[in-house]
C-alpha positions as CSV (number, residue, x, y, z in Angstrom):
1,M,67.1,102.1,150.0
2,E,69.1,105.2,149.4
3,Q,72.3,103.2,147.6
4,V,70.2,101.2,145.4
5,V,68.1,105.0,144.7
6,R,71.9,106.4,144.1
7,Q,72.7,103.9,142.0
8,I,69.8,103.9,139.8
9,L,69.5,107.2,139.7
10,D,73.6,107.0,138.7
11,G,73.1,104.8,136.2
12,R,70.1,106.3,134.1
13,G,69.7,109.6,135.3
14,D,72.3,111.7,133.1
15,L,73.0,114.3,136.0
16,S,75.1,116.8,136.0
17,V,76.1,116.7,139.4
18,P,77.6,113.5,140.7
19,V,75.0,111.3,142.6
20,A,77.1,111.1,145.0
21,Q,77.8,114.9,146.0
22,L,73.7,115.0,146.0
23,A,71.9,116.1,149.7
24,L,68.9,114.0,150.1
25,T,67.0,116.9,149.4
26,A,68.5,118.2,146.7
27,D,66.2,118.9,143.6
28,L,67.4,116.8,141.3
29,F,65.5,118.8,138.2
30,D,68.6,121.5,139.1
31,A,71.3,119.0,139.0
32,G,70.0,117.7,136.0
33,L,67.5,115.4,135.8
34,S,65.3,115.6,132.9
35,S,61.8,114.3,131.9
36,F,63.3,111.3,129.6
37,G,65.5,110.8,132.5
38,A,62.6,110.8,135.3
39,V,61.3,107.7,133.0
40,E,64.1,105.8,133.0
41,V,64.8,106.4,137.1
42,M,61.2,104.9,137.0
43,V,61.8,101.7,134.9
44,G,64.9,101.4,136.3
45,L,62.8,101.2,140.1
46,E,60.1,98.8,138.5
47,E,62.9,96.6,137.3
48,H,64.6,96.7,140.4
49,F,62.2,95.9,142.5
50,G,59.8,93.8,139.8
51,S,56.7,96.1,140.6
52,S,54.8,98.8,138.9
53,F,54.8,102.8,139.6
54,P,51.2,103.6,141.0
55,D,49.2,106.0,138.5
56,R,49.6,108.3,142.3
57,L,53.2,108.4,142.1
58,L,53.7,109.3,138.6
59,K,54.4,113.1,139.3
60,R,57.0,115.4,139.6
61,E,56.8,115.3,143.1
62,T,57.9,112.3,143.1
63,F,61.5,112.7,141.9
64,S,62.5,116.3,142.6
65,T,65.1,115.2,145.0
66,V,67.0,111.3,146.6
67,A,64.5,111.5,149.1
68,A,60.9,111.9,147.6
69,L,62.3,108.7,145.3
70,I,63.4,106.8,148.7
71,G,60.1,107.5,150.0
72,A,58.5,105.7,146.8
73,A,61.7,102.9,146.4
74,E,60.1,101.8,149.2
75,E,56.5,101.8,148.7
76,L,57.2,99.8,145.8
77,Q,59.2,96.8,147.2
78,R,56.0,96.8,150.2
79,H,53.7,96.3,147.0
80,S,56.2,93.8,145.6
81,L,56.6,91.9,148.7
82,A,53.0,91.9,149.0
83,A,52.1,90.5,145.3
């Protein structure tokens, strides 16, 4: 799952730091993620898993770290598999 999240971040996040160099707990907004970039990452994850983000995950904290995005991606995957 980490690889999927990092791949989407790399393609859509427009970060100023290489995604591969970021620790799981590094602040993505400090690494250059903008609000627009967060939306792009969200859309990328939704497209990958074929599932929409639940409203409760639409908050800054969800997009703040790679680890938080992995948690959101795992939830999207579970929702996708249950559908």
